[in-house]
C-alpha positions in Angstrom: 19.8 33.8 37.4 22.8 36.2 38.0 24.9 36.2 34.9 27.9 38.2 36.2 31.3 37.6 34.7 33.1 34.5 36.0 35.2 34.8 39.1 39.0 34.7 38.7 40.5 31.2 38.6 41.1 28.9 40.3 37.5 28.0 41.4 37.0 25.7 44.3 34.0 23.4 44.9 33.2 21.5 48.1 30.5 18.9 48.5 29.9 16.9 51.6 28.2 13.5 51.9 26.5 12.6 55.2 23.5 10.4 55.9 23.2 9.6 52.2 22.7 13.3 51.3 25.0 15.4 49.2 25.2 19.0 50.5 26.8 22.2 49.2 25.2 24.9 51.4 23.3 27.1 51.0 21.7 24.7 48.4 19.2 22.1 49.4 20.8 18.7 50.0 20.2 15.9 47.4 19.3 12.4 48.6 21.7 10.0 46.9 22.5 6.3 46.7 23.0 3.3 44.4 20.6 2.9 41.5 18.3 -0.2 41.2 20.8 -1.8 38.8 23.2 -2.0 41.7 20.7 -3.0 44.4 19.7 0.5 45.3 16.5 2.6 45.0 14.6 4.7 42.5 13.9 7.1 45.3 17.3 8.8 45.3 19.7 10.2 42.7 22.5 7.8 41.8 26.1 8.8 41.0 25.4 7.7 37.4 22.4 9.9 37.0 24.3 12.8 38.6 27.2 12.4 36.2 24.9 12.4 33.1 22.9 15.3 34.6 26.1 17.2 35.2 27.2 16.8 31.6 23.7 18.0 30.4 23.6 21.0 32.8 27.1 22.0 31.9 26.2 21.9 28.2 23.2 24.1 29.0 25.1 26.7 31.1 27.9 26.8 28.5 25.5 27.2 25.6 23.6 29.9 27.5 26.8 31.9 28.0 27.9 31.6 24.4 24.4 32.3 23.0 24.3 35.5 25.2 27.7 36.5 23.9 26.7 35.8 20.3 23.3 37.6 20.8 21.5 34.4 19.7 17.9 34.5 20.5 16.3 31.1 21.3 13.4 29.6 23.2 12.2 26.3 24.4 15.7 24.9 25.2 15.2 21.3 26.5 17.7 18.6 26.9 17.9 14.9 27.7 21.0 13.0 28.8 21.4 9.3 28.2 24.4 7.4 29.5 25.3 3.8 28.7 27.2 1.8 31.4 28.7 -1.5 30.2 31.4 -4.0 31.3 34.9 -2.8 30.6 38.3 -4.5 31.2 38.5 -3.2 34.7 34.8 -3.2 35.6 31.7 -1.1 34.7 32.5 2.0 32.6 30.4 4.5 30.8 30.8 3.7 27.1 28.8 6.7 25.9 26.8 9.7 27.0 24.4 11.3 24.5 23.0 14.7 25.1 19.9 15.5 23.0 19.0 19.1 22.8 15.9 20.8 21.3 15.4 24.6 20.9 13.6 27.0 18.7 15.3 29.9 16.8 14.6 32.2 13.9 14.9 30.4 10.6 18.0 32.5 9.7 19.7 31.4 13.0 19.6 27.6 12.7 23.2 27.2 11.5 24.4 29.8 13.9 22.6 28.0 16.8 24.3 24.8 15.7 27.7 26.4 15.7 27.1 27.9 19.2 26.1 24.5 20.4 29.2 22.9 18.9 31.4 25.5 20.5 29.6 24.9 23.8 30.2 21.2 23.6 34.0 21.8 23.0 34.2 24.1 26.0 31.9 22.2 28.5 34.0 21.8 31.6 32.3 18.5 32.7 32.5 16.8 29.3 36.1 17.8 29.1 36.8 16.1 32.5 35.4 12.7 31.3 37.2 10.0 29.3 34.0 8.9 27.6 33.0 10.5 24.3 30.1 12.9 24.6 27.7 13.1 21.7 25.4 16.1 21.3 22.3 15.7 19.1 20.3 18.8 18.3 16.8 19.6 17.0 16.9 23.3 16.2 13.7 24.6 14.7 12.7 27.9 13.2 9.8 29.9 14.7 
């Protein structure tokens, strides 16, 4: 992946939806629709899954940037996002999103990795755009 410096702000993002496919060329389109819980299908990505996935991917890319800046060596980064949608006063709302992260670092770097992850959580663009609290859980092991 190209890790060049960020472009000057503001950044602009455009996504189109046509024939139940999200597109942002030149990327491959993503088939989308309602989840089974709302009468849809397991065959496509739901907005709910995309939201949880966006929070997880944002945490990863933010962590990757801060780890590189901090010269933190790690391996085996793996994350899982779990969102809870429940009834709210105005209809269904996400009540929580938990991002669970696993990685391996040198024994001396466990606390530093935890600090870099905490900084990444605070600066994650997607998490900061949401009203729901984002919880990050980490399993950072030594080599």
